[in-house]
Phi, psi and omega in degrees: 000315175300320178295324177292320174300312184292324179292322176295318180296311178304314181292321177297315180296314179301311182293323177296316178300322181295317179298314182292313181296328174297316180295320183291317178295321177298322177301312181299318180294313188295321183274357168072026183289322182292309182297321182293315180297320175298321181289315186293325185265358177069034179238044185292335180292341176267014188302324181297317182295324174303306179299319177297314178300318183292320176297311180293325177293320173299318181295311179294324176293321179294312182285348176288344173300330183231000181222129182264116178276130175247109177248115180282075183254346181084161184292325182297315180289329180291323180293319181290322177295322177297321179296317178295321174300318177298319178297310178304315183290326176294320174293331178289323181287320182291319175301316181297316180296319180293321179294322177276008176060032182298313186296310180294329177294312179303315180298319179291314186291322184270001180058040182273107177269317182235160177077023177301320179301311181301322179297315177298312177302318178298319173302313177298314177300322180295323174294315181302312185289324177297318181295314180295323178294321177301314187272337183262311184288137173290145177107343179285322185249149176255139178275133174274000000 
């Protein structure tokens, strides 16, 4: 009986994870962040590789919830990987804002005629400062 319960719980957890990850990947595809990055960088021929890396990143990120990976990559590679991840998350957030037309609506409602570029840069810098404060300053995260 206990084995059947464990198998059911494992199957339920796995299927829930598949559904959620499918929704996240569909969301990324729908807002077009991957194709837009490929177009802006002129690397459309590598689009399959972008999709493959995102897929494997989702798989490894999801499994890291219950399995601890030890990769001897060094601090330099860790800094580079973190920087690239931050760029991707920033692009994802900006793409979402673009799809939802947040920037044009804010510029119309706020009557911003000039300096829209500065406004967007200020939002990005605010996000950067908030992230740095969260990860660097003590007291923002709780130790389990």
